[in-house]
C-alpha positions in Angstrom: 124.6 -83.8 33.9 128.0 -83.8 35.4 131.0 -85.6 33.8 132.4 -88.3 35.2 135.9 -90.2 35.1 136.0 -93.5 33.8 136.7 -95.9 37.3 137.1 -99.6 37.3 133.9 -100.0 37.8 133.7 -99.7 34.0 135.4 -103.2 33.5 138.2 -104.5 31.8 136.7 -103.1 28.0 138.3 -99.9 26.5 136.4 -98.3 23.7 137.2 -95.6 21.4 134.4 -93.0 21.0 133.8 -91.1 17.8 131.3 -88.5 17.4 130.4 -85.9 14.0 129.9 -82.9 14.5 129.4 -79.2 13.1 128.7 -75.6 14.2 125.5 -76.0 15.3 126.0 -79.2 17.6 128.2 -77.0 20.1 125.6 -76.4 22.3 124.2 -79.7 22.7 127.9 -81.6 22.7 129.2 -80.4 26.0 125.9 -82.2 27.1 126.9 -85.3 24.7 130.3 -86.0 26.1 129.3 -85.8 29.7 126.3 -88.2 29.0 129.0 -90.6 27.7 131.0 -90.4 30.7 128.5 -90.7 32.9 126.6 -93.7 31.1 128.5 -95.7 29.2 129.7 -99.1 31.4 133.1 -99.4 29.5 136.2 -97.4 30.0 136.4 -94.8 26.9 140.2 -94.5 25.9 139.7 -91.7 23.2 136.5 -89.5 22.1 137.3 -88.5 18.6 134.8 -85.1 17.6 135.0 -85.6 13.3 134.1 -82.0 12.0 134.9 -79.7 9.7 137.2 -76.7 10.6 135.8 -75.1 13.0 137.4 -72.7 16.4 134.8 -73.1 18.3 134.6 -77.2 18.1 138.4 -77.0 18.4 138.4 -75.0 21.8 135.4 -77.5 22.6 137.7 -80.6 22.0 140.1 -78.9 24.4 138.1 -78.2 27.3 136.6 -81.5 27.2 139.8 -83.3 26.8 138.7 -84.5 22.9 140.7 -84.8 19.9 139.6 -82.8 17.4 139.7 -84.7 13.6 139.2 -82.3 10.6 136.7 -84.6 8.6 139.0 -83.7 5.2 141.4 -86.5 6.3 139.0 -89.2 6.8 138.0 -90.5 3.3 139.3 -89.6 -0.2 136.1 -87.6 -0.5 134.2 -84.5 0.4 131.0 -83.7 0.9 131.4 -81.6 -2.9 132.2 -84.9 -4.5 128.5 -86.2 -3.4 125.9 -84.9 -5.4 122.4 -85.8 -3.6 119.6 -83.3 -3.5 116.8 -81.9 -6.0 115.9 -78.4 -6.1 113.7 -78.8 -3.2 116.2 -80.5 -0.6 120.2 -81.2 -0.4 120.9 -84.7 1.8 124.6 -84.5 0.4 126.1 -83.7 3.9 123.8 -86.0 6.1 125.5 -88.6 3.9 129.1 -87.6 3.7 128.7 -87.6 7.5 127.4 -91.3 7.5 130.5 -92.5 5.2 132.8 -90.6 7.9 131.3 -93.3 10.4 131.9 -96.1 8.2 135.7 -95.0 8.2 136.0 -95.0 11.7 137.8 -98.1 11.9 140.6 -95.7 10.2 140.3 -93.2 13.0 140.0 -95.5 16.1 142.8 -97.0 17.8 140.8 -99.5 20.3 139.3 -102.5 18.6 135.6 -101.6 19.0 134.5 -97.7 18.5 131.6 -96.1 19.8 129.5 -94.1 17.0 126.9 -91.6 18.8 125.0 -88.9 17.1 126.2 -85.0 18.3 122.5 -84.2 19.2 121.7 -87.5 21.5 122.6 -87.7 25.0 122.4 -91.0 27.3 120.3 -90.6 30.7 120.9 -94.1 31.8 123.8 -96.9 32.1 124.4 -98.4 28.8 126.4 -101.5 28.4 127.9 -102.5 24.6 129.5 -105.3 25.1 128.6 -108.5 27.2 129.7 -112.0 26.9 131.4 -111.4 24.1 128.3 -110.2 22.5 127.6 -106.9 21.1 124.5 -105.0 22.6 122.4 -103.3 19.5 119.8 -101.2 20.7 116.8 -101.3 18.3 113.6 -99.4 17.4 110.2 -100.7 15.6 110.3 -98.5 12.4 112.8 -97.5 9.5 113.1 -95.8 6.2 112.0 -98.6 3.0 115.0 -97.1 1.3 118.1 -98.0 3.9 116.7 -101.6 3.1 116.3 -100.9 -0.8 120.3 -99.9 -1.0 121.2 -102.5 1.6 119.9 -105.1 -1.0 121.5 -103.5 -3.7 125.3 -103.5 -1.7 124.6 -107.0 -0.7 122.9 -108.4 -3.5 120.8 -110.5 -0.2 117.6 -108.9 1.2 117.9 -107.8 5.4 117.6 -109.6 7.4 116.6 -108.0 10.5 112.8 -108.5 11.9 114.2 -104.9 13.9 115.1 -101.4 12.6 119.3 -100.3 14.4 119.0 -96.5 13.9 119.2 -95.5 17.0 121.4 -92.7 16.9 124.3 -94.5 18.2 126.0 -98.4 17.7 129.0 -99.7 19.0 131.7 -100.9 15.9 134.3 -103.5 15.5 136.8 -102.2 14.0 137.4 -105.7 11.9 133.8 -106.8 10.8 133.8 -103.3 9.9 136.8 -103.2 8.0 135.6 -106.5 6.6 131.9 -105.2 5.3 133.6 -102.8 3.4 135.9 -105.2 1.4 132.7 -107.4 1.0 130.7 -104.8 -0.7 134.8 -103.4 -3.0 134.8 -107.4 -4.2 130.9 -107.1 -5.4 130.7 -104.3 -6.9 134.7 -103.8 -7.9 135.3 -100.1 -6.7 135.7 -98.3 -3.6 133.2 -98.9 -0.9 132.0 -95.3 -0.7 131.4 -95.0 -4.5 129.5 -98.5 -4.0 127.2 -96.5 -1.4 126.6 -93.4 -3.6 125.8 -95.1 -6.4 123.6 -97.5 -4.7 121.1 -94.9 -3.3 117.8 -93.5 -4.9 118.6 -89.9 -5.2 115.1 -89.0 -5.8 114.7 -90.4 -2.0 115.5 -88.1 0.5 116.5 -91.0 3.2 118.5 -93.6 0.7 121.0 -94.9 3.0 121.9 -96.3 6.7 125.1 -97.0 8.2 123.7 -98.3 11.2 121.3 -100.5 9.1 123.8 -101.8 6.9 126.6 -102.8 9.2 124.1 -104.4 12.0 122.1 -105.8 9.0 125.5 -107.6 8.0 126.1 -108.4 11.2 122.6 -110.2 11.9 123.2 -112.3 8.3 126.5 -113.5 9.3 126.8 -114.5 13.5 122.5 -112.9 14.7 123.8 -115.3 18.0 126.4 -112.6 18.6 124.3 -109.9 19.0 121.9 -109.3 21.8 119.1 -106.9 20.9 117.6 -103.9 23.4 114.5 -101.6 22.6 116.6 -98.3 22.2 113.5 -96.1 24.0 115.1 -93.0 22.6 112.7 -89.7 22.6 113.0 -86.8 20.5 112.5 -83.6 21.6 112.2 -79.7 20.2 112.9 -77.7 23.2 117.1 -77.2 23.6 118.8 -80.0 26.2 120.2 -77.8 28.3 117.2 -76.1 29.1 116.6 -79.8 30.8 116.6 -79.8 34.5 118.0 -83.0 36.7 114.6 -83.4 37.4 113.2 -83.5 34.4 116.3 -85.6 33.0 115.5 -88.4 35.8 112.0 -88.5 35.1 112.7 -89.3 31.4 114.9 -91.6 32.5 112.0 -93.8 34.2 110.9 -94.8 31.0 113.8 -93.5 28.1 117.4 -94.7 27.4 118.3 -91.5 25.4 117.1 -88.4 24.4 117.4 -86.7 20.6 117.5 -83.0 20.3 117.1 -83.1 16.8 114.7 -80.6 14.3 114.1 -83.0 11.7 110.0 -82.2 10.7 110.2 -84.6 7.8 111.2 -87.6 9.9 107.9 -86.9 12.5 106.1 -86.7 9.2 107.0 -89.8 8.0 106.9 -91.7 11.5 103.1 -90.9 11.3 102.4 -91.5 7.8 103.7 -94.7 9.0 102.0 -95.6 12.0 98.7 -94.1 10.1 98.8 -97.0 7.7 99.2 -99.5 9.9 
């Protein structure tokens, strides 16, 4: 998958990109970046890699012409301020990464920025804006706790019939800022503290930034949203092991590939399908 420079074929809209990452993502991250430059059908301004201090990721940013952002500069809190786990599991870092994404409006210079998980590559062309509307990619299953937390935060039930947890999403800075203002006004505290305190900390999947933002927009102006199936496929092989022929084959039926090793997600997903 070779990188392509952004050209006139990508239209007039310029978006930034934000990718939270840690050292374990270094092997996949170059492919993620290349896939964005190849398949995103908008001009890309700056690709920001948000990470703890890391020589390896800084070096990668230099080689891929990306901007390194020290995650400690993004929020007034760090991962150490979050206590979300038990003796058997710890989701503090997972939650912290979502809060970093939700403060992307403080990083991006463009009015729109695309958040992409560091383990997901695009394998087909993707547009995220059309006719003044934002395109959201969706799937058919989610975690019940995401919606319980949404109701605690917003005071209403999440309205969308779909799930927006699809590993990437275009955020509009002005509307993201407004969402956080609404949360702060309702709870009388910083938005990130409201989120942390609204989670059932006995459950592993207590919050989704994608689900929260998209459902907030859906509750306001669903007509400004275009919904498309995500067609994402999870793989347990290494991204670098796939040939171009394999990628082309996957692209016939999928839009993106994710290379995470999250067995717990697979277990939960199987349980949900077997219960239907």
